[in-house]
N, C-alpha and C positions, 0 to 999 in steps of 0.2 A: 666177230673179229674186232680189232681195236676200233674205238670210236674217237674220232678226231674232231674237236670243237675249235674251229679257227677263230671264232669270236672271243671265247674265253682263253684261248691258247692252252688247251688241255688235251691230253691224250689219255684215254681210259683203257686199261687192259684187264682182261679177266683170266685168272689162273685158277684151275680146279685141281684139288687133291682127290684122286680117285683110287679105289681099291676095295677089297673085301671088308666086311664088318670086323671091327676090333683089330684092324691091322696097325692102327696108330695114327690115323689121319688127324683127328682132333688134338691129340697130344702133340703132334708135330706142329700144328698151327699155334698151339699155346706156347711151345718152345720158340717158335719163330718170332712171335710177338715179343718175347723176352730178349731175343738176340739181335733183332734188326735195329740198327741205329738210324732213327729218323726222328727229327724233332716234332713232327706232326703225326707221330705214330698214334693210331687209334686203338681202342680196346676191341677185343673180339666180341662180336655180337653172337652169342651162342644160341643154339637151339634150346628149347625148353629142357630143363634138367631131368635127365634120366641117366642110366648107366651107359647108354649108347646114343649116338647122334641119330635122331629120328627125322629131322628135317635137314638142316645144314648149319654149318658154322661159317661166319663171315668175318674177314679181317681186312679193313681198308687201310692201305698204305699209300704214301705219296713221296715224291722226291722232286728235286729241282731237275728239270727235264732234259729234253732232247731238242736241240736247236731252238731254244727259247720257249718251248712248250712245257708246261708243268705236267708231270706224269702221275697218274693215279693207278694203283694196282688193287683190284678187287679180288681177294683171295678167298676161295670157298672150299669147304670139304663136302663130300657127298655122303649120305647115309649108306652104309655098306650092306645092310640086311636085304635079303632077296625081295622082300615085300615092297621095297622102295625103288624098284627099277625105273619106274616112270619119273620119279624125282631126280634120279641120277641123269637120265636122258635130258630132262629139261634144264638141269644145271650146266650141261655141256653146250647148250645153245649160245653161240657167240663167243666161244672159248678161244683164247689166244695161246694158251699153253696148258699142258696137263702134267702133273707129277703123279705117277702111279706109285702108291705105297703098298708094297708087298709084305706080307707077314712071313718072316724067315722060318717059322716052325715047320718041320717036315710034315706034320699032320694037316697043315693049311695049304699045301701045294696045290691041291685040286681047286680050293676056293680062289687062290690067286689066278690059276689058269682060267677058270670060269669068268672071273672078273676082267681079265685082259681080253678075252674073246667078246664079252659083252661090250666093253669099251670100244673095241674095233668095230663091232656091229653098229653101235650108236653113231659113231663118227661117220661111217659109210652111209647110213640111212639119212643123215643130215646133209649129205652131198659133199662131204669133205673127203679128201684122200688122206688116210692115216699118216703117211710119211710126210705130208705137208703141214701137219700140226706139230709145233714145237712140243717135245715130250722128254721127260726124264723118268727114270725108275729109281725108287728109293727102297732098298732092301732093309726093312726095319726089324728090330728085335735081334740084332746080330750078337747080342751079349748072352742070349739064352743057350743053355747046354744042348738043347735039342734043335738048334738052328741048322738048317740044311746047308750043305756045302755050297759056297758061292758059285762055283762053276756049274753045279746042277741047277741052281736058281736061274742063272743066266741062260742056260740052254732052254729051260722050260718057259720062263716068263718073258725074257727080253726078245720076243719075236719081232718087236718093232726096231731092233738094232739101234737103240738110242743110248746116250750116256747113262750110266747107272752108278749108284753110290750105296755104301753101307751106312746104316744109321742105328741109333738107339734113342728113340724119341723121348723115353722117360727121363734121360739125363741130358738130352739135347745134342748128344754127340753126332756130328756129321749132318745135321739137318739144314744148316745154312748153305752148304755146297750145292745140293740139288736145286735149291731156290735161286741161288746166284746163276746157276747154269740155265735154268728156264728163263730167267730175265735176259740173259745174254742171247739166247736163241730167239726170243720174242723181238728184241730190239733189232737183231739182224734181219728178221723177216720184214720189219717195218721199213727198213732202208730199201 
């Protein structure tokens, strides 16, 4: 959970983009970097270059804070491939908020479902109650002709009953809103 340093007057938050492989987590993070207006915006520290994220991507952001404390947001993406389940679990340690990136393609429905169940299991094994973790769902790739109907996605994937958004990470459409919502939820839990 958030780390408050009273000496430096800083609050550090950890946000994790979670979801199945190739759902658009890294592309979302790249678009977020482009769209977020922050004078101290840092560059994404990517995993080694391959077609997929094999370790994680990291984007540090900061803002002028809360009640005189500078806020720092450490934003991570998890590798989505099944082989990296342990890495995903470790990246959730100390998380303040999760943005689940679902792939809207009909053929990826089972992958999305498996990933949400895995997320729920990891959160519970860490001793957290899933409903107590700020969370948002991002239905990505909404521009594709084979995108599943939004109502169906909501029924199957949004078992957490959290705010959800339609996005197209390749163009950046809609990716700022889920991020703003997770920030809002995190700050509310801090108070």
